[in-house]
C-alpha positions as CSV (number, residue, x, y, z in Angstrom):
1,M,-102.7,-33.4,-17.1
2,D,-99.5,-33.2,-14.5
3,G,-96.8,-32.5,-17.1
4,N,-98.1,-29.2,-17.8
5,K,-98.9,-28.5,-14.3
6,T,-95.2,-28.8,-13.1
7,Y,-94.0,-26.9,-15.7
8,N,-96.3,-23.6,-14.6
9,N,-95.0,-24.5,-11.0
10,A,-91.7,-23.7,-12.6
11,V,-92.9,-20.8,-14.7
12,K,-93.8,-19.1,-11.6
13,R,-90.1,-20.0,-9.4
14,F,-88.5,-18.3,-12.2
15,V,-90.1,-14.9,-12.1
16,L,-90.1,-15.0,-8.9
17,F,-86.3,-15.4,-8.4
18,A,-86.1,-13.1,-11.3
19,A,-88.3,-10.4,-9.0
20,L,-85.9,-10.9,-6.2
21,V,-83.0,-10.3,-8.0
22,G,-84.3,-7.4,-9.5
23,L,-85.9,-6.0,-6.8
24,T,-81.7,-6.0,-4.6
25,A,-80.0,-4.8,-7.6
26,G,-82.1,-1.3,-7.6
27,V,-82.2,-0.8,-4.2
28,I,-78.7,-1.6,-3.4
29,A,-78.7,1.7,-7.2
30,V,-80.3,3.8,-4.8
31,L,-78.2,3.5,-1.7
32,K,-75.3,4.0,-4.0
33,W,-76.7,7.1,-5.9
34,T,-78.2,8.7,-2.9
35,A,-74.9,7.9,-0.3
36,K,-72.9,11.6,0.5
37,T,-69.6,11.7,-0.4
38,P,-66.6,12.5,2.6
39,E,-64.9,15.4,2.0
40,R,-60.9,14.9,1.7
41,R,-58.5,16.4,4.4
42,D,-54.9,17.1,3.5
43,Q,-52.4,15.7,5.9
44,L,-50.4,18.0,7.7
45,P,-46.3,17.2,7.6
46,I,-44.8,15.5,10.8
47,I,-41.9,17.7,12.7
48,T,-40.1,16.2,14.7
49,Q,-39.5,17.7,18.0
50,I,-36.1,18.0,20.0
51,K,-33.8,19.1,22.4
52,V,-30.7,21.7,21.4
53,Q,-28.0,22.8,23.9
54,Q,-26.0,26.1,22.3
55,V,-22.1,26.2,21.6
56,L,-20.0,28.0,24.5
57,K,-16.3,27.1,23.8
58,Q,-14.1,27.1,26.9
59,A,-10.7,25.8,28.1
60,L,-11.7,22.1,28.8
61,S,-9.9,19.0,30.2
62,S,-11.1,15.4,29.3
63,V,-11.0,12.1,30.6
64,I,-11.0,9.3,28.6
65,E,-11.7,5.6,30.4
66,L,-8.9,2.7,29.0
67,Y,-8.2,-0.8,30.0
68,G,-4.7,-2.1,30.2
69,V,-3.5,-4.9,32.1
70,L,-0.7,-4.5,34.8
71,E,2.5,-6.2,34.3
72,S,6.8,-6.1,35.4
73,P,9.3,-5.0,33.6
74,Y,11.5,-7.0,35.2
75,E,9.3,-10.6,34.7
76,T,12.7,-13.4,35.0
77,E,13.3,-16.8,34.0
78,L,15.9,-18.1,35.8
79,T,17.4,-20.9,34.1
80,A,19.6,-24.2,35.7
81,P,23.1,-22.9,35.2
82,V,24.5,-26.2,34.8
83,T,24.1,-30.1,34.0
84,A,22.7,-30.9,37.5
85,F,19.8,-33.0,39.7
86,V,18.0,-30.4,42.2
87,K,18.6,-31.2,45.4
88,A,16.2,-29.2,46.9
89,T,13.9,-26.7,46.2
90,Q,12.9,-23.6,49.2
91,V,9.9,-21.9,47.4
92,R,6.7,-22.1,46.3
93,E,4.1,-20.2,43.3
94,G,3.2,-17.6,45.0
95,D,5.4,-17.0,47.7
96,R,7.2,-13.4,48.3
97,V,10.9,-13.5,48.7
98,N,14.3,-10.7,49.5
99,P,17.0,-10.3,47.3
100,G,19.7,-13.3,47.8
101,D,17.2,-15.4,48.7
102,H,17.5,-19.2,47.8
103,L,15.1,-20.6,45.5
104,V,16.5,-23.9,43.9
105,Q,20.1,-25.8,45.2
106,L,21.2,-27.8,43.1
107,D,23.6,-31.1,43.7
108,D,27.3,-29.9,43.6
109,R,29.4,-32.9,43.9
110,D,30.2,-32.9,39.7
111,L,31.5,-29.9,40.5
112,Q,33.4,-30.0,43.2
113,L,35.6,-33.3,41.5
114,L,35.9,-30.4,38.2
115,L,37.2,-28.3,40.5
116,K,39.9,-30.3,42.3
117,Q,40.8,-31.0,38.7
118,R,40.9,-27.3,37.7
119,Q,43.0,-27.2,41.1
120,A,45.4,-30.0,39.6
121,E,45.8,-28.1,36.6
122,V,46.7,-24.7,38.2
123,A,49.0,-26.8,40.6
124,D,51.0,-28.6,37.6
125,I,51.4,-25.3,35.2
126,E,52.7,-23.2,38.7
127,A,55.7,-25.8,39.0
128,R,56.5,-26.0,35.5
129,I,57.2,-22.3,35.5
130,T,58.8,-22.2,38.7
131,A,61.1,-25.3,36.5
132,E,61.8,-22.8,33.6
133,Q,62.9,-20.3,36.1
134,Q,65.5,-22.9,37.7
135,R,66.8,-24.1,34.4
136,Y,67.3,-20.3,32.9
137,Q,69.9,-20.0,36.4
138,A,71.2,-22.6,35.4
139,D,71.8,-21.8,31.6
140,L,73.4,-18.1,32.4
141,Q,75.9,-20.4,35.1
142,R,76.2,-23.0,32.5
143,L,77.1,-20.2,29.9
144,K,80.0,-18.9,31.8
145,D,81.0,-22.2,32.6
146,E,80.9,-22.9,28.8
147,Q,82.9,-19.6,27.7
148,T,85.9,-20.9,30.6
149,L,85.9,-23.9,28.4
150,L,85.7,-22.1,24.9
151,A,89.3,-20.1,25.8
152,I,90.8,-23.2,27.3
153,A,90.3,-25.1,23.9
154,E,91.0,-21.6,21.9
155,R,94.7,-22.1,23.5
156,G,95.0,-25.2,22.7
157,V,94.2,-24.8,19.1
158,A,97.1,-22.2,19.6
159,R,99.3,-24.6,21.4
160,Q,99.0,-27.5,19.0
161,Q,99.2,-25.3,15.6
162,S,103.2,-23.5,17.6
163,L,103.9,-27.3,17.9
164,R,102.8,-28.5,14.4
165,G,105.0,-26.0,13.3
166,K,107.9,-26.5,15.1
167,N,106.9,-30.7,13.7
168,A,106.5,-31.2,17.4
169,A,102.7,-32.7,17.1
170,S,101.1,-34.0,14.9
171,E,98.3,-33.8,12.2
172,T,96.1,-35.7,14.1
173,Q,96.6,-33.9,17.3
174,L,95.8,-30.3,15.7
175,D,92.8,-31.6,14.0
176,E,91.4,-33.1,18.0
177,A,92.4,-29.3,19.4
178,R,90.2,-27.6,16.6
179,R,87.1,-30.4,17.2
180,Q,87.0,-29.6,20.7
181,F,87.5,-25.9,19.9
182,A,84.1,-26.1,17.3
183,Q,82.5,-28.2,19.4
184,Q,82.9,-26.1,22.8
185,A,81.5,-23.1,20.7
186,L,78.6,-25.1,19.4
187,N,77.2,-25.9,23.0
188,I,77.6,-22.2,23.6
189,T,75.4,-21.9,20.5
190,N,72.9,-23.7,21.6
191,I,72.6,-22.6,25.4
192,R,72.8,-19.0,24.4
193,F,70.1,-20.7,22.1
194,Q,67.8,-21.9,25.6
195,I,68.6,-18.2,27.1
196,A,67.1,-16.4,24.6
197,D,64.2,-18.7,24.3
198,H,63.1,-18.4,27.5
199,P,61.2,-15.2,27.6
200,H,58.6,-17.4,24.6
201,R,58.6,-20.8,26.7
202,L,57.4,-19.1,30.3
203,L,55.6,-16.6,28.1
204,Q,53.5,-19.4,26.9
205,L,53.3,-21.2,30.1
206,N,51.6,-18.0,32.1
207,A,49.0,-18.3,28.8
208,Q,48.3,-22.1,29.9
209,L,48.4,-21.1,33.7
210,Q,45.8,-17.8,32.8
211,R,43.6,-20.5,31.1
212,A,43.9,-22.9,33.5
213,V,42.9,-20.5,36.5
214,A,39.7,-19.4,34.0
215,L,38.6,-22.8,34.1
216,Q,38.7,-22.8,37.8
217,M,37.3,-19.4,38.9
218,Q,34.3,-21.0,35.5
219,V,33.5,-24.2,37.8
220,E,34.1,-22.1,41.2
221,L,31.3,-19.9,39.1
222,D,29.3,-22.7,38.1
223,I,29.1,-23.7,42.2
224,E,28.1,-20.7,43.1
225,R,25.3,-20.7,40.9
226,S,24.2,-24.2,41.7
227,I,22.3,-22.2,44.5
228,V,20.0,-20.5,43.0
229,R,18.6,-16.9,44.5
230,S,16.2,-14.0,44.2
231,P,18.0,-11.7,42.2
232,Y,15.6,-8.6,44.1
233,R,12.4,-8.7,45.9
234,A,9.7,-10.2,43.8
235,K,7.1,-12.7,43.3
236,I,6.8,-16.2,42.3
237,V,5.3,-16.8,39.8
238,S,5.8,-20.6,38.6
239,L,8.5,-23.5,39.7
240,H,9.2,-25.9,37.1
241,T,11.2,-28.5,38.6
242,A,11.5,-30.5,42.2
243,P,14.1,-32.6,44.0
244,G,15.2,-35.0,42.4
245,A,15.0,-33.9,38.9
246,R,17.6,-33.7,36.4
247,V,17.7,-29.8,35.0
248,L,19.8,-29.2,31.8
249,T,21.6,-26.5,31.5
250,G,19.7,-24.0,30.7
251,E,16.4,-25.2,31.5
252,S,13.7,-23.6,33.1
253,L,13.5,-23.3,37.1
254,V,11.5,-20.6,38.1
255,T,9.8,-17.6,37.1
256,L,9.5,-14.7,39.1
257,Y,8.9,-10.7,38.9
258,D,9.4,-7.9,40.7
259,A,7.2,-6.7,42.8
260,E,8.0,-2.9,43.1
261,T,8.2,-2.5,39.6
262,I,4.5,-3.0,38.3
263,E,3.1,-0.2,35.8
264,V,0.1,-1.1,33.5
265,R,0.2,-1.3,29.7
266,A,-2.7,-0.1,28.2
267,Q,-3.6,0.7,24.6
268,L,-4.1,4.4,23.2
269,P,-6.7,5.0,20.4
270,S,-5.0,7.0,17.2
271,R,-6.9,10.2,17.9
272,Y,-5.9,10.9,21.2
273,L,-2.2,10.6,20.2
274,P,-1.2,13.7,18.8
275,D,-2.5,15.0,22.2
276,I,-1.1,13.2,24.5
277,Q,2.3,13.3,22.5
278,E,1.9,16.9,22.0
279,A,1.4,17.1,25.7
280,M,4.5,14.9,26.2
281,D,6.9,17.1,24.0
282,R,6.2,19.7,26.3
283,Q,6.7,17.7,29.7
284,Q,3.2,17.8,30.5
285,T,2.3,15.5,33.2
286,I,-0.5,13.7,32.9
287,T,-2.0,11.6,35.2
288,G,-5.0,8.9,35.7
289,K,-6.8,7.1,38.5
290,L,-6.9,3.1,38.2
291,V,-9.7,1.0,39.4
292,L,-9.2,-2.4,40.6
293,D,-11.4,-4.3,43.2
294,N,-12.9,-1.4,44.2
295,Q,-10.2,0.5,45.0
296,S,-8.1,3.8,43.0
297,L,-5.1,4.2,42.8
298,S,-3.3,7.0,41.2
299,I,-1.1,6.7,38.1
300,T,1.4,8.0,36.1
301,L,1.8,8.3,31.8
302,I,5.8,8.0,31.7
303,R,6.6,6.2,27.8
304,L,4.9,5.3,25.2
305,A,6.1,2.8,23.1
306,H,7.6,3.0,20.0
307,A,6.0,0.4,17.2
308,V,2.7,-0.5,17.3
309,R,2.0,-4.3,18.2
310,Q,0.4,-6.2,15.3
311,G,-3.3,-6.4,15.4
312,R,-3.4,-3.4,17.3
313,G,-5.0,0.1,16.5
314,G,-2.7,2.9,18.1
315,L,0.7,2.7,20.5
316,D,1.0,1.6,23.8
317,A,1.2,3.2,26.5
318,F,3.0,2.4,29.7
319,F,1.4,4.2,33.6
320,K,3.4,4.0,36.9
321,I,1.3,3.2,39.4
322,E,2.3,5.8,42.9
323,G,2.2,4.1,45.9
324,T,2.8,0.5,47.1
325,S,2.3,-2.2,44.5
326,Q,2.9,-4.8,46.9
327,R,-0.3,-6.1,46.8
328,L,-0.6,-6.2,42.8
329,A,0.0,-9.1,40.7
330,I,0.7,-9.0,37.2
331,G,-1.9,-10.0,34.1
332,R,-5.3,-9.1,35.6
333,P,-6.9,-6.8,33.6
334,V,-7.1,-2.9,35.0
335,S,-10.0,0.3,34.0
336,L,-8.3,3.2,34.1
337,L,-9.4,6.8,33.7
338,I,-7.1,9.4,32.0
339,H,-7.2,13.0,32.6
340,L,-5.3,14.7,29.7
341,P,-4.3,18.1,30.1
342,P,-6.5,21.7,28.9
343,Q,-7.2,22.4,25.3
344,D,-9.1,25.2,23.9
345,D,-12.0,25.6,22.3
346,V,-13.9,22.9,23.4
347,T,-17.5,22.3,23.6
348,A,-18.7,20.0,26.5
349,L,-22.2,18.3,25.2
350,P,-24.2,15.3,26.2
351,P,-23.4,12.0,24.8
352,Q,-26.8,11.5,22.6
353,A,-25.5,14.8,20.9
354,I,-22.7,12.7,18.8
355,Y,-23.4,10.7,15.4
356,N,-20.9,7.6,14.8
357,D,-17.7,10.0,16.9
358,N,-17.7,12.0,14.4
359,M,-20.4,14.5,13.7
360,V,-23.1,16.5,15.7
361,Y,-26.5,18.1,14.1
362,R,-27.2,21.9,14.0
363,V,-30.7,23.5,13.9
364,K,-30.3,26.2,12.0
365,Q,-34.0,27.8,10.8
366,G,-35.7,24.9,11.8
367,V,-33.4,22.5,9.4
368,L,-30.0,20.1,10.6
369,Q,-27.2,20.3,9.7
370,G,-24.4,17.9,10.1
371,V,-21.2,19.4,11.0
372,P,-18.0,17.4,11.5
373,V,-16.0,17.2,14.7
374,R,-13.1,15.5,16.6
375,L,-14.1,14.0,20.0
376,L,-11.4,14.7,22.7
377,G,-12.6,13.0,25.2
378,R,-15.8,13.0,28.3
379,N,-15.1,14.7,31.7
380,T,-18.2,15.3,34.2
381,S,-20.3,18.0,34.3
382,V,-20.4,20.0,38.3
383,E,-24.1,18.7,37.8
384,G,-22.3,14.8,37.5
385,K,-23.6,14.1,34.8
386,S,-20.9,13.0,32.2
387,R,-20.0,15.0,28.9
388,V,-18.4,14.3,25.8
389,L,-15.6,16.7,24.6
390,I,-15.4,18.2,21.0
391,H,-14.0,20.9,18.9
392,S,-14.7,22.0,15.0
393,D,-14.0,24.7,13.5
394,A,-17.5,24.7,11.9
395,L,-19.1,25.3,15.1
396,Q,-19.3,29.0,16.1
397,V,-20.2,29.8,19.6
398,G,-24.2,30.4,20.3
399,D,-24.7,27.8,17.4
400,Q,-27.7,25.1,18.4
401,V,-26.5,22.2,18.5
402,M,-29.3,18.7,18.6
403,I,-29.1,17.2,21.8
404,T,-31.9,15.0,20.9
405,H,-30.5,11.1,19.8
406,L,-32.8,10.8,16.6
407,P,-31.9,7.4,15.1
408,D,-33.0,8.3,11.4
409,A,-30.9,12.3,11.5
410,V,-29.5,13.1,8.1
411,S,-29.1,17.0,6.8
412,G,-32.0,18.6,5.4
413,L,-34.5,17.3,8.2
414,K,-36.8,19.3,9.3
415,V,-37.5,19.6,13.5
416,R,-39.4,21.9,15.9
417,V,-37.0,22.8,19.3
418,I,-38.6,23.1,22.1
419,K,-37.9,24.2,25.8
420,S,-35.5,21.8,27.9
421,N,-34.2,22.6,31.7
422,L,-31.2,25.3,31.9
423,S,-29.1,22.2,32.4
424,D,-29.9,20.9,29.7
425,E,-29.4,24.1,27.6
426,Q,-25.5,25.1,29.1
427,T,-22.3,23.8,28.8
428,P,-20.8,22.6,31.9
């Protein structure tokens, strides 16, 4: 009986659970059936709003910014003329010197001894030349005497021949007379040879004298160079020795540079080279400003390099600094603002209008059109705003160019032009 009661309770619970599930499903079905479907609305396309500027072509001078370094074409490394000990140094790094100032003095005692040897060699050769000239004069006198003796010997041979014909002299006496005559003739021949050879011996001695004098002068020059002097008004870059040091011939002593010939070397980007070279061919002056330590100095382009150095993207240009350059030091980096000659058909735009340094976007009927341009440089408007100067034959006067920078700008993009201030719409 208890089992039947348990069974009946389980059946009741199952029926109650099934009823609840069915009721819940019915409610959900009714709600879904009676729910209202929301109206679908088509999304309108988003059109980017931009500002434009009208193209105005005119003759403008661009300004380009370059970075260069100060250097001197007369940076010199003075070396030891001979092997010697350093006696004294008169300068330190950073000193300023004038032409002829003593920089380093070498010990010249060895050179003084060598000079005495050279002087002795010169004196010896000069004495030999004097002796040769005296010998020549003696040979001339001996020739006269020997010729007199030859005439006597010749008469002796004739006399012996006459006596021999009369059987008054022997054959031996005649042969002796002939031998004396031949001996005297040989003496004259030798003397004449010595006289004829005199110019050659004198020439040889003079050549030896010239060589000895040259060696003497070389030692004297080395003695003079033992005092190392400044060749021009200069600044000392570095001192490579000290008193007591032994330096070899050609070893570096002092490095200095001409403080009055400092110039600026700066690399010109390739895109500016044609205009600058054309201006130089026309003998047009290209000027600019050098900015250093909050100071502005005038500079002038004086020449271009004739070769591109390895790893460089353009030619190096050299600028002369107008005015004094005594306070400048080589090796310092500087910033340059170069004014290029005016060019025709140039358009000035804000920097944000330029894409990849070679393209702008023209707005035509609400659609962007990419237009290739050539970047010429920069300048400043009358309001003090920076402007980029470009040239493009594809742009016409009156065209509208987008001056709003869009990261995703592309030809074919639809845009809407909004009004801007007058200063943004006009070219400076």
